[in-house]
C-alpha positions in Angstrom: 1.7 -5.0 -21.5 4.4 -4.5 -18.8 5.0 -1.0 -20.2 1.4 0.0 -19.5 1.8 -1.2 -15.9 5.2 0.4 -15.6 3.7 3.8 -16.6 1.0 3.3 -13.9 3.7 2.6 -11.3 5.6 5.7 -12.2 2.4 7.8 -12.1 1.3 6.4 -8.8 4.8 7.0 -7.3 5.0 10.6 -8.6 1.3 11.5 -8.0 -0.2 9.1 -5.4 -3.9 9.4 -5.0 -4.1 8.1 -1.4 -1.2 9.9 0.3 -1.4 12.0 3.4 -2.9 11.9 6.8 -6.4 10.7 7.7 -8.3 13.0 10.0 -9.7 11.0 12.9 -7.7 7.9 12.2 -8.5 5.0 14.4 -5.6 2.8 13.3 -2.0 3.4 12.3 1.1 1.5 11.6 4.5 2.0 10.0 7.1 -0.1 8.4 10.7 0.0 7.2 12.6 -1.8 4.5 16.2 -1.4 5.8 17.7 -3.0 2.6 16.2 -0.3 0.4 15.5 2.5 2.8 11.7 2.5 2.2 9.6 3.9 5.0 5.8 3.8 5.1 3.1 5.0 7.6 -0.5 4.0 7.3 -3.4 5.9 8.8 -6.8 4.3 8.6 -10.3 5.3 9.8 -12.5 2.3 10.5 -16.2 2.7 11.3 -18.8 0.0 11.8 -16.3 -2.6 10.6 -15.6 -0.9 7.3 -12.5 0.9 6.1 -13.8 4.4 5.6 -10.6 6.1 4.7 -7.0 4.8 4.3 -3.9 6.8 3.3 -0.2 6.3 3.3 2.8 8.4 3.8 5.8 7.0 2.0 9.4 8.0 1.7 10.0 5.1 -0.6 10.9 3.8 -4.1 8.4 3.8 -6.9 7.4 0.2 -6.4 6.7 0.6 -2.7 4.8 3.8 -3.2 2.7 2.4 -6.0 2.0 -0.7 -4.1 0.7 1.4 -1.1 -1.4 3.6 -3.3 -3.0 0.6 -5.1 -3.7 -1.1 -1.8 -5.3 2.0 -0.4 -7.5 2.3 -3.5 -8.5 -1.4 -3.4 -9.3 -1.4 0.3 -11.4 1.8 0.7 -14.9 0.7 1.6 -13.9 -2.9 2.4 -15.0 -4.7 5.5 -12.1 -5.0 7.9 -12.7 -8.8 8.2 -11.7 -9.0 4.5 -8.3 -7.4 5.2 -6.8 -10.6 6.5 -7.5 -12.2 3.2 -5.3 -9.8 1.2 -2.2 -11.6 0.0 1.1 -10.9 -1.7 -0.5 -12.4 -4.8 -3.1 -9.6 -4.7 -0.4 -7.0 -4.5 1.6 -8.4 -7.3 -1.5 -8.7 -9.5 -2.3 -5.0 -8.8 1.2 -4.0 -9.7 1.0 -6.0 -12.9 4.7 -6.4 -13.5 7.3 -9.0 -12.7 9.0 -8.2 -9.5 12.6 -9.5 -8.9 13.3 -11.2 -5.6 15.5 -8.2 -4.6 12.5 -5.8 -5.0 9.9 -8.1 -3.5 10.4 -6.5 0.0 9.7 -3.1 -1.7 6.4 -4.3 -3.1 5.3 -6.2 0.1 6.3 -3.5 2.8 2.9 -1.7 2.4 1.0 -5.0 2.9 3.0 -6.0 6.0 2.7 -2.6 7.6 -1.1 -2.5 6.8 -1.7 -5.9 8.4 0.1 -4.6 11.5 -2.3 -1.7 11.7 -5.5 -3.7 11.8 
């Protein structure tokens, strides 16, 4: 089963579906994982308490980029009040593979940067 998820991570890192700027973004935030060199920037447009559009711009490893892309997909259309309930367990579940302690920062950088944005 891990190989299926690994293929998804590679695909999401090479062909992210939620990458790029958000026209009319109302919120933004960035983050850096100095130990790996990952850099992420979120742009989000929120209207009437709902995430209308969310996109990332990553210069990051495959795990970080896939984590950001999966988060963006899961959170589009979600009420902003629900964002505070997103946990590291949600991210790890979406990635679907075992993450070593060394790579945990890579997987969690998108979540920490996102929470700083809202």
